[in-house]
C-alpha positions in Angstrom: 68.9 120.7 97.3 72.5 121.9 97.3 72.9 120.9 101.0 71.9 117.3 100.1 74.3 117.2 97.1 77.0 118.6 99.4 76.4 116.0 102.0 76.3 113.2 99.5 79.6 114.4 98.0 81.2 114.6 101.4 80.0 111.1 102.3 81.2 109.8 98.9 84.7 111.3 99.6 84.8 109.7 103.0 83.6 106.3 101.6 86.1 106.4 98.7 88.9 107.2 101.1 88.0 104.3 103.5 87.6 101.9 100.6 90.9 102.9 99.0 92.6 102.9 102.4 91.3 99.4 103.2 92.6 98.1 99.9 96.0 99.8 100.5 96.3 98.3 104.0 95.4 94.9 102.7 98.1 95.2 99.9 100.7 96.4 102.5 99.9 93.5 104.8 100.2 91.0 102.0 103.5 92.4 100.9 104.9 92.3 104.4 103.7 88.7 104.9 105.3 87.7 101.6 108.5 89.6 102.5 108.8 87.6 105.8 108.4 84.2 104.2 111.6 82.0 104.4 114.0 82.2 101.4 115.1 79.1 99.6 118.8 79.6 100.4 118.1 80.1 104.1 115.7 77.2 104.7 118.6 74.8 105.5 122.0 76.4 106.0 125.2 74.3 105.8 126.0 75.0 109.4 124.7 76.9 112.5 126.9 78.7 115.1 125.4 78.6 118.6 127.4 80.0 121.6 130.6 79.9 119.7 130.0 76.2 118.6 129.4 75.2 115.0 126.8 72.5 114.3 126.3 70.6 111.1 122.8 69.4 109.9 123.4 65.9 111.4 123.7 67.3 115.0 120.6 67.5 117.2 121.5 71.1 118.2 121.3 72.1 114.6 117.6 70.9 114.4 116.7 72.7 117.6 118.2 76.0 116.5 116.5 75.7 113.1 113.1 75.2 114.6 113.7 78.2 117.0 114.6 80.5 114.1 111.5 79.4 112.2 109.3 80.1 115.3 110.8 83.6 115.7 110.2 84.3 112.0 106.6 83.3 112.3 106.0 85.4 115.4 107.5 88.5 113.8 105.6 87.8 110.6 102.3 87.5 112.4 103.0 90.6 114.6 104.0 92.7 111.6 100.8 91.8 109.6 98.6 92.3 112.7 100.2 95.7 113.4 99.6 96.8 109.8 96.0 95.7 109.8 95.1 97.1 113.2 97.1 100.4 112.8 95.8 100.9 109.2 92.2 100.1 110.3 92.4 102.6 113.2 93.9 105.2 110.9 91.0 104.7 108.4 88.4 106.1 110.8 89.9 109.6 111.3 91.2 109.5 107.8 87.7 108.9 106.5 86.3 111.7 108.6 89.0 114.1 107.4 88.3 113.1 103.8 84.6 113.7 104.3 85.3 117.1 105.9 87.6 118.1 103.0 84.9 116.8 100.6 82.3 119.0 102.3 84.5 122.0 101.9 85.3 121.2 98.3 81.7 120.6 97.5 80.7 123.9 99.1 83.2 125.6 96.8 82.1 123.7 93.8 78.3 124.2 94.4 78.6 127.9 95.3 77.5 129.0 91.7 74.6 126.5 92.0 73.4 128.1 95.2 73.5 131.5 93.5 71.4 130.2 90.6 69.0 128.5 93.0 68.5 131.7 95.1 67.9 133.7 92.0 65.3 131.2 90.7 63.6 131.1 94.1 63.4 134.9 94.2 61.9 135.0 90.7 59.4 132.3 91.6 58.3 134.1 94.8 58.0 137.5 93.2 56.1 136.1 90.2 57.9 138.6 88.0 58.8 136.9 84.8 60.8 139.9 83.6 63.6 139.1 86.0 66.5 136.8 84.9 69.1 134.8 86.7 71.8 136.3 84.5 74.6 134.1 86.0 78.0 135.6 85.4 80.6 132.8 85.6 82.8 130.5 83.6 81.3 128.7 80.6 80.4 125.5 82.4 77.4 123.3 83.2 76.0 125.7 85.8 76.1 128.6 83.4 74.5 126.5 80.7 71.7 125.6 83.1 71.1 129.2 84.1 71.0 130.3 80.5 68.4 127.6 79.8 66.2 128.8 82.7 66.5 132.3 81.5 65.4 131.2 78.0 62.4 129.4 79.5 61.5 132.5 81.6 61.6 134.6 78.5 59.3 132.3 76.6 56.9 132.2 79.5 56.9 136.0 79.8 56.1 136.3 76.1 53.4 133.7 76.4 51.7 135.5 79.3 52.0 138.8 77.5 50.3 137.3 74.5 47.6 135.8 76.6 46.9 139.1 78.3 46.8 140.9 75.0 44.5 138.2 73.6 42.1 138.6 76.6 42.1 142.3 76.3 41.4 142.2 72.5 38.8 139.5 72.9 37.1 141.4 75.6 36.8 144.4 73.3 35.9 142.6 70.1 33.3 140.3 71.7 31.6 142.8 74.0 31.3 145.7 71.5 28.9 144.0 69.1 26.8 142.6 71.9 26.6 146.1 73.4 25.6 147.5 70.0 23.0 144.7 69.6 21.5 145.4 73.0 21.3 149.1 72.3 19.6 148.6 68.9 17.1 146.1 70.2 16.4 148.3 73.2 15.8 151.3 71.0 13.5 149.3 68.7 11.5 148.0 71.5 11.0 151.4 73.0 9.7 153.0 69.8 6.2 154.3 70.1 5.1 152.5 66.9 6.6 149.2 68.0 4.0 146.4 67.8 3.5 143.8 70.5 5.2 141.1 68.4 8.2 143.4 68.0 8.3 144.0 71.7 8.1 140.3 72.5 10.7 139.5 70.0 12.9 142.3 71.4 12.6 141.0 74.9 13.6 137.5 73.8 16.6 138.9 71.9 17.6 141.0 75.0 17.5 137.8 77.1 19.6 135.9 74.6 22.0 138.8 74.3 22.3 139.0 78.1 23.0 135.3 78.3 25.8 135.7 75.6 27.2 138.6 77.6 27.4 136.5 80.7 28.9 133.7 78.8 31.6 135.9 77.3 32.3 137.5 80.7 32.6 134.1 82.2 35.0 132.9 79.5 37.2 136.0 79.8 37.2 135.7 83.6 38.2 132.0 83.3 41.0 132.9 80.9 42.2 135.6 83.3 41.9 133.4 86.3 43.9 130.6 84.8 46.9 133.0 84.7 49.1 133.2 87.7 48.6 136.4 89.6 51.7 138.5 89.2 50.7 141.6 91.1 49.9 140.5 94.7 48.5 143.2 96.9 47.5 142.7 100.6 43.8 143.0 101.4 41.3 141.6 103.8 39.1 138.8 102.4 36.3 139.9 104.8 36.0 143.3 103.2 35.6 141.8 99.7 33.1 139.2 101.0 31.1 141.9 102.8 31.0 144.0 99.6 29.7 141.1 97.5 27.1 140.2 100.1 25.7 143.7 100.1 25.5 143.7 96.3 23.7 140.4 96.3 21.2 141.3 98.9 18.5 142.3 96.4 18.9 139.1 94.4 18.7 137.0 97.6 15.5 138.9 98.6 13.9 138.4 95.2 14.8 134.6 95.4 13.4 134.5 99.0 16.7 133.2 100.3 18.0 134.3 103.8 21.8 135.0 103.9 23.6 134.7 107.2 27.1 136.1 107.5 29.9 135.5 110.1 32.9 137.4 108.9 36.1 137.4 110.9 39.3 139.1 109.8 41.1 137.1 107.0 44.2 139.0 105.7 45.6 137.6 102.4 47.3 138.8 99.3 46.5 138.6 95.6 44.4 140.4 93.0 41.3 141.8 94.8 39.3 142.1 91.6 39.7 138.4 90.8 39.0 137.4 94.4 35.9 139.5 94.3 34.7 137.6 91.2 35.5 134.3 93.1 33.3 135.3 96.1 30.6 136.7 93.8 30.4 133.4 91.9 30.2 131.4 95.1 27.4 133.6 96.6 25.5 133.7 93.3 25.8 129.9 93.0 24.5 129.5 96.6 21.5 131.8 95.9 20.5 130.6 92.5 20.8 126.9 93.2 18.5 127.2 96.2 14.8 127.1 96.8 12.3 129.7 98.1 12.7 129.9 101.8 16.2 128.5 101.7 19.3 129.7 103.5 22.9 130.6 102.7 25.7 130.8 105.3 28.8 132.8 104.5 31.8 132.9 106.9 35.5 134.0 106.7 38.2 133.2 109.3 41.9 132.8 109.8 43.5 129.5 110.7 47.2 129.4 111.3 48.9 130.3 108.0 45.7 130.1 106.0 42.5 132.1 105.6 39.2 130.4 104.8 36.0 131.4 102.9 33.1 129.1 103.5 29.8 129.3 101.6 27.1 126.8 102.4 23.5 126.7 101.1 20.4 124.6 101.2 18.9 123.1 98.0 18.6 119.8 96.2 20.7 116.9 97.4 24.0 116.6 95.6 25.4 113.1 94.9 29.0 112.7 96.0 30.1 111.4 92.6 29.1 114.7 91.0 31.2 116.8 93.3 34.3 116.9 91.1 32.3 117.5 87.9 30.8 120.8 89.1 34.2 122.5 88.7 34.3 121.6 85.0 33.2 124.3 82.5 29.6 124.2 81.3 28.7 121.5 83.8 25.5 121.9 85.9 24.0 119.6 88.4 20.7 117.6 87.9 21.0 118.0 84.1 20.2 121.7 84.3 22.0 122.8 81.1 19.4 125.2 79.5 18.2 127.4 82.3 20.1 130.5 81.5 18.9 132.4 84.5 21.1 130.3 86.7 24.3 131.2 84.8 26.5 129.9 82.0 27.9 126.9 83.8 31.3 128.6 84.3 30.9 129.9 87.8 32.7 127.2 89.8 35.2 126.7 87.0 36.2 130.4 87.4 36.3 129.8 91.2 38.8 127.0 90.8 40.9 128.9 88.2 41.2 132.0 90.4 41.9 129.9 93.5 44.7 128.0 91.7 46.2 131.3 90.5 46.4 132.4 94.1 48.0 129.1 95.2 44.9 128.2 97.1 42.6 125.2 97.4 38.8 124.9 96.8 36.8 122.0 98.0 33.1 121.1 97.8 31.1 118.9 100.2 27.5 117.8 99.9 25.3 118.7 102.9 23.1 115.9 104.3 20.1 118.2 104.3 20.7 119.2 100.7 22.8 121.8 99.0 26.6 122.3 99.1 29.4 123.6 101.3 32.1 125.2 99.3 35.4 126.1 101.1 38.2 128.2 99.7 41.6 128.3 101.4 44.1 131.1 100.6 47.5 132.0 102.0 47.4 134.2 105.0 49.5 137.4 104.7 49.6 139.8 107.7 49.4 143.4 106.7 52.3 144.4 109.0 
């Protein structure tokens, strides 16, 4: 940005010099032209001396000499004006270039504090550390005012993120604790020797409802954490995370009679491995649960130029293209499936998008012609060395 401002300032200096120089040359040419116009007292002198002879106005030689003087005056006048215009026009070109060069140097000196502020802001943005400040030390001018405003905004953002993290931690404790207690009490009541069949059936129903609430709370907390920008970026291989998730989901896939195929190539990236593991887990669980017995799931990781990709495709019911964007919204399920708790809480793909956005990535969904979906996540590639 500063380079563009510096270039514009230099061009403006050159342009102003050329414009002012052109006006000055025009004024000088006009003054010279007016200065060489004939004076009233000299238009018709009382006599003219030519070669020692004196001629009065009624002599023919007087008229010839007068016309000759007027011709010489006009030639000198035209030449003087022409020389001023040509010489001044030629001088404007190098003068404009010199003015632009001086403007470039002056702009560099003027914008030096702005470059320092820009570099500090870029460093803070790339490090994702909101505790840093620009802390510009300079005269009390517009640049310092701007730097102070940015520092104030960073301070407010840091306090906001700290508040969100504290809220997530407190909500996690306050919401999970009673559900855990309820699950324990119901489980104890169901396992009692004197528990009737009605109590057992009621306890099993309560355990299912409790488990659904636990999944819902976990999903909401994961969504809240995923919507925050990742501040601690650590390098890791997306392939290792994906392989771990697939191994953990093998039993669920076997119970659902879904075959999982994997093609995992190295995919180095950086971020929060726990959140990325949740991202991969949601994609794999979504592919398994929204499938049919005898269906298939294909999971692959790869590196392409400066990006790494995770692709999860599955068979299943056909997905209309107009519903693609809605599946990333919270509590949205395809085919009107809103009450089947065994398929999740409707937050899986919302969490995937939030975590992907927090890692400056992109997630896309494409319906397969045979039925099912293909979900692709792109993250920034970061070499470990």
